[in-house]
ZAVO-959039 format. One record per residue: x, y, z of N, C-alpha, C in turn; residue in three letters. Coordinates in steps of 0.001 Angstrom, whole numbers, plus 524288, in hexadecimal, padded with zeros to 5 digits. Layout:
N
XYZXYZXYZALA ...
end
This chain:
159
82F3F7BF9F81CFA82DC67C50C81C1E82A767C6DB820B0MET 8268B7C9F781FD2823517CC4F823E181FDB7C8308265APHE 81F857C84382B8681C757C48A82E7F816BD7C49F82CBCLYS 814A97C02582B3B80F407BFC38299480E327C23482444GLY 8124B7C38082168811DE7C65681C8180EF87C3438184EPHE 810527BE578178980DCF7BB2C8137D808027BA8F8149BALA 806AE7B9BF81987801327B93981B057FE487BE49819E1LEU 800B17C2A881B1E7FE277C7A781A1E7FD0A7C86281454PHE 800E37C744811058003F7C81D80B6E7FB9A7C50380972VAL 7FAEF7C01C80B477F66E7BD26809857F1587BF6A80B91SER 7F1647C168810627ECAC7C3B9812907EB5D7C8D980FD0MET 7EF457CBAB80E117EE6B7D0A180B697EB317CFD68067CLEU 7EC3D7CBB0803AC7E96B7CA997FEE37E3A17C9BD80002VAL 7E2657C78A804887DD077C642805D97DA127CAA080899LEU 7DCC37CEBC80A457DA2C7D2AE80D787DA677D81280B0BSER 7D7307DB9D80D227D77F7E11680BAF7D7D87E43E810A4THR 7D9EF7E8DA8100F7DA157EC6D8147B7D69E7F0F1812F0VAL 7D1C67F07D813507CE5D7F4A5811C07CB6B7F6ED8163CSER 7C9BF7F58081A297C72C7F86081E647C3197FC4381C76HIS 7BFC57FAC1818B47BBBE7FE52816CB7B8458000381B49ALA 7B650804B581ADA7B317806E081F027B61480AFD82216GLY 7BB4B80AE5821DD7BE6A80EF5824567BEE7813868209BGLY 7C134817B1822637C1E381C3881F007C5D181B4881AA9ASN 7C9E68184381BD87CDFF8175C817F37D00D811C98187EPHE 7D25280FAB814447D46D80A588148C7D96680A30817DCPRO 7D9EC8060D81AE47DE9B8054681E0C7E2FD802D681ACEMET 7E19D800C68164C7E55A7FE71812B87E2C47FDE780D6CGLY 7E5C07FC7C809767E3847FBF88043F7DFA57F76D80401PRO 7DB807F819801067D7C67F3ED800197D9FB7F0827FBB9ASP 7DAB77EB7A7FCBD7DD567E8287F8E37DA467E77C7F3DCVAL 7D52E7E8437F3FE7D21E7E7E87EF2A7D3227ECA67EBA6ALA 7D3737F1427EE027D4737F6077EAFB7DA427F7037EA29LEU 7DD637F5987EE077E2F27F6E07EDFB7E6327F20C7EF4DTHR 7E6B17EE6E7EB987E9C67E9C27ECB17EFAE7EAB27EC7APRO 7F13B7EF1D7EA3F7F6CF7F0427E99A7F8A57EE967E43FGLY 7FB787F20F7E1997FD5E7F1047DC53802EB7F31B7DBE5VAL 806477EFFF7D97B80BAC7F1B67D88B80C057F4DB7D383LEU 80FE87F8227D33F811097FB4F7CEA3812247F7B97C9FBCYS 80F997F8CF7C599810927F5C17C0E3813C27F8C87BCE3GLU 812897FDCB7BC4481556801177B87D8192F8047E7BB72ARG 81DD3802A37BBF4821C58054C7BF21823A880A5C7BCA1ALA 8241A80E5A7BFEE826B9813267BE4E82C9D812677BEF3ASP 82E1480F9B7C30F8338280E3E7C427833888090F7C71ETHR 838338074D7C849838D78028F7CB7683C148040E7D035TYR 83AED801907D49F83D81803057D97C83FAA7FE587DC60ARG 8435D7FFA57DFA98457E7FBFC7E37D848AE7F7A67E0EATYR 84BB77F4D77E40E84ED77F08D7E1E284B847EC7E7DF05PRO 8469C7EBFF7E0AD843127E82D7DE46840D27EA1D7D911GLU 841A97EF107D7CC83FAF7F1837D301839C37F10C7D283HIS 836FB7F2D17D690831497F29D7D65982F467F7257D305ILE 82ACC7F64F7D0AA8285A7FA657CD89826777FEB47D11DLYS 8275A803927CF79825AA808197D27B8224E80B957CF0FTYR 81D9C80CCD7D0F081A0C810677CE4E81A21815987D128CYS 81AA7819DD7CE4581A5281F147D098814BD820037D27AGLU 8142C8231C7D68B80F018246B7D8A080BCA8271A7D45EARG 8070F825087D367803BA827317CF567FE0C8259B7D05BASP 7FB808286E7D3E37F60A8275F7D5227F31182C847D492VAL 7EF5E82C967D1037EC6D831667CFF97E8958329F7D45FSER 7E6FD8377D7D49D7E321839357D8757DE038363C7D7AFTHR 7DC828355C7D2D97D7BB832727D1B07D80382CD27D3A6GLY 7DC7E82A617D2F77DD3B8250B7D4E57DCCE824EA7DACCTHR 7DF33828B77DD5D7DEED828FF7E3157D942829807E4E7LYS 7D64D82CD87E25E7D0CD82D837E3BF7CDB68287E7E30FGLY 7CEE0825A07DEE57CC41820A87DDE97CD7581C9A7E216GLY 7D21B81CC17E42C7D39D8190D7E84D7D09481A3D7ED47ILE 7D02481F337EEAA7CCF9820A37F3377C75281ECC7F275PHE 7C54181FA27EDC57BFDF81E1B7ECA47BF1D8183A7ED35GLN 7C2AA815267EB0A7C22E80F6D7EB5E7C26780D857F0FFLYS 7C5D580FC07F4187C63280E287F9937C15880FD27FC9DTYR 7BF368144B7FB5D7BA75815FB7FE0F7B5CF812847FC9EASP 7B5EF810287F80B7B1CC80C757F6957B1F68078B7F9FFGLN 7B64B806AE7FCB37B6B680246800547B485803AB805B6LEU 7B3098088A8066F7B0D980A3580B6C7B42B80E1580E65GLY 7B8B080F8780C507BBF38136F80EDD7B9C8818E080DBEPHE 7BBCE81CBB8107A7BA058221580FBD7BEB5825B380EDEARG 7C2568241180BAB7C7198271F80ACD7C5F782C658085BTHR 7C20682CA0804F87C0F9831878022E7BE488359180599ARG 7BC7D8340480A3F7BA33837D180DDC7BE4C839E2811AETHR 7C2FB837B2811687C73983946814E27CAD083D1F81208MET 7CE3783FA9814F77D1F18434E8129B7D58E8405D80EE4LYS 7D5EF8423C80A207D94A83FC0806367DEFC83FB4807FEARG 7E0A0843B280AE67E6098441580CB97E76B83FC78109FGLN 7E38383D1B812A97E47D838DE816647E5EC833CE813A1ALA 7E5EE833CD80E6D7E6EA82F1880B5C7EB3082FEC80754PHE 7ED6F82B91805C97F08482B71801027EEBD8269A7FE0DLYS 7EF88826B57F8FE7EE8C821F77F6007F39F81EE07F650ILE 7F34381A7B7F9057F7DF817487FA147F88A813227F5EAASP 7FD6C812277F4897FEC780DAE7F1427FF5F8090A7F4F3HIS 7FBC9805527F4AA7FBF3800B57F813801647FE4F7F7D9TYR 8032F7FD227F32F808AF7FBB37F27080B54800CD7F0EAILE 80EA0802EC7F448810F8808127F33B8140C8082C7EE1EPRO 8143480CB47EBC58174080D4B7E6FD81CE480BAB7E7D9LEU 81F1980D037EC618249280BC27ED6882588805DD7EDC3CYS 8215B802D37EE7A821D57FD1C7EEA7820097FAAB7E98AALA 81F2C7FDED7E59681DA87FBEE7E077817D57FBF57DF7DGLY 814E07FEE97E2A880F3C7FF387E1FA80DAE802647DD37GLY 808C8801B57DBBB806978043C7D72080312808C77D8A3SER 801F780C217D4D77FE24810507D56F7F8A780E7E7D3FBASN 7F8118098E7D2B97F3028074C7D14C7EF27807DA7D5D3ASP 7EA1E808AD7D4A97E62B809497D8C37E5E3804837DC54VAL 7E79C800037DA777E7987FB4A7DDB67EBF97FB617E1C1LYS 7EF0C7FF847E1BF7F343800187E58B7F291805097E8E4ASN 7EDF88077A7E88B7ED1580C757EB307E86C80C2C7EEE0LEU 7E8F080ED37F34F7E49980F137F70C7E50C814087FA49TRP 7E09A815E37FC917E0C081AAC7FFB57E2BA8197880531PRO 7E76181B3E8065D7E9D881A1180B5D7E97F81EDA80EF3GLN 7E71681E18813667E67C8224B8173C7EBBA8235E819D8HIS 7EC848283281B7D7F174829BA81DE87F2BB82678822BCGLU 7EED1824B9825947EFD78218282A357F22781C3D828C1SER 7F14381A8E823EA7F37081599822067F8DB8168181FB4ILE 7F96D81A7481C5F7FE9481B25819F2802B081CEB81DD9TYR 8011381F1C82233804E88205F826458073881B5D82896GLN 8046F817248282A806448121382A248099180F3C82617ILE 8081580F8D8211980A8780C3D81D1880ECB80ED3819D2THR 80EC4813FD819478126E81682815AA8182F815AE81716ASP 81975815CD81C1181EF0814FC81D9E820B980F7D81C43LYS 81D3C80BB281CE181E8F8065381B8081F72805D28159ELEU 81C298084C8127E81CE28082680CCF8224E80A3380B57GLU 823CD80E9980D8F828ED810E980C5F82D5380D4080E01ALA 82CCB80AD881282830BE807348146A8313180275810D1LEU 82CCC8006080F3282CC97FBD380BB382F777FD328068DILE 82E45801B480464830B7803417FF74836878045480018CYS 8381180646804A383D9A80707805D38406A801B6805CFGLU 83DF77FDC48080C8404C7F88780831840807F622802B9LYS 83C987F7527FF8383CBE7F57D7FA178414C7F80A7F733MET 841FE7FD1D7F802846347FFF67F56884B8B7FDDD7F704ALA 84BFC7FC017FBD3850E47F9D87FDC78519E7F4237FC2AALA 84DB67F1F07F97A84E157EC827F7CB84D1E7E8A07FC39GLY 84ACB7EA608007C849E57E70680507844647E4C28053AARG 841067E67E8019E83BA37E4AE8018D839D47E4617FBE5LEU 837D27DFE87FA63835D67DF1C7F5148305C7E1657F495LYS 82EDF7E2D27EFDD829D77E53E7EEF08254D7E1E87F0EBGLN 825527DCE97EFD5820FA7D9977F17A8204A7D9D07F76ALYS 8248E7D95D7FA48824417D9927FFFC822957DEFC801D8ASP 824847E30D7FF3E8230F7E866800A781D347E9407FFFCALA 81B217E78A7FB94815887E8247FA86812567E51F7FE88VAL 813F27E05F7FFB78111E7DD3C803A4811167DFFA808F5ASP 8157C7E22580A81815CB7E4D880F8B812727E9CA80FABLEU 812847ECB880B7080F567F17380B24809897F01480B62ILE 807FD7EC24808728027F7EA9180882800EE7E8A280DF1MET 804527E5B28105A8033C7E3CD8159E802727E86181958GLN 805D87EC318190F805827F0B681C8E800917F3E681B98ALA 7FF497F4E1816A57FAC37F820815767F59C7F566816B6LYS 7F5BB7F055817137F1057ED638186B7F0DE7EBC481E26ASN 7F50A7ECC1820F47F5717EB5A826807F88A7EF9782949ASN 7F6197F3FC82A217F8D37F87682C637FB487F73A831AALEU 7F8EE7F38E834787FB0E7F21D839928003E7EF2D8391EASP 801C17ED9383469806A57EAC18339880B087EE3383174GLN 809F37F32F8308280DD27F69F82E12812D27F6F683150VAL 812587F7608365E816FF7F7C8839B381A5A7F2DC83938ARG 817E87EE4E8395D81ACB7E965838E581D497E8D283382GLU 81A697EA4B82F7281C7E7EA0182A208210C7EDCB82986ILE 8208B7F27182BB1824C57F64B82B7E829B37F42782E1ATHR 829097F1BA8329582D947EF7483551830217EB3E831F4ALA 82CF37E81782F6282F057E40982BEE8321A7E6728276EHIS 82FDA7EA64824E78326A7ECE582065837747EF9D8223BVAL 8375D7F1FF826C183C1C7F482828D8840827F099829A9ASN 83F297EBB382AB7843217E7BE82BB2845B47E5AE826C3SER 8439D7E7148223B845C67E51B81D4184ABE7E7F681BBDLEU 
end
């Protein structure tokens, strides 16, 4: 599979990407946002029949996520709200949940890097070329290692 992939997955469990002290998180904090899969499916998708949850995150929940991240030392609530989205660490299209353990405040400078990869990964899942477990691992790797997104994208394109 992906070069150094198994090593990364083990390191991911031991590390966080929090960069507290900056204005916004560069990636999800694993203590607050470890990632959660959909449990109560609205439908099932792809040849693998993964559970799919419809988007359902209240404004109050979004505000609480900003607050929790700012308690880590970020300053997201002092920045323009339009510069952020509440991101599903494991995207809904890959079987992610709307649970707060799967949500984090993602700055536009970050989602401009990762959103195209998420769409590509879900496209490969829909074509039956990528299993959910591998898709989730790749997405987590990318969101925690922005410098690897180009390499991961090339790998996913080759599937």
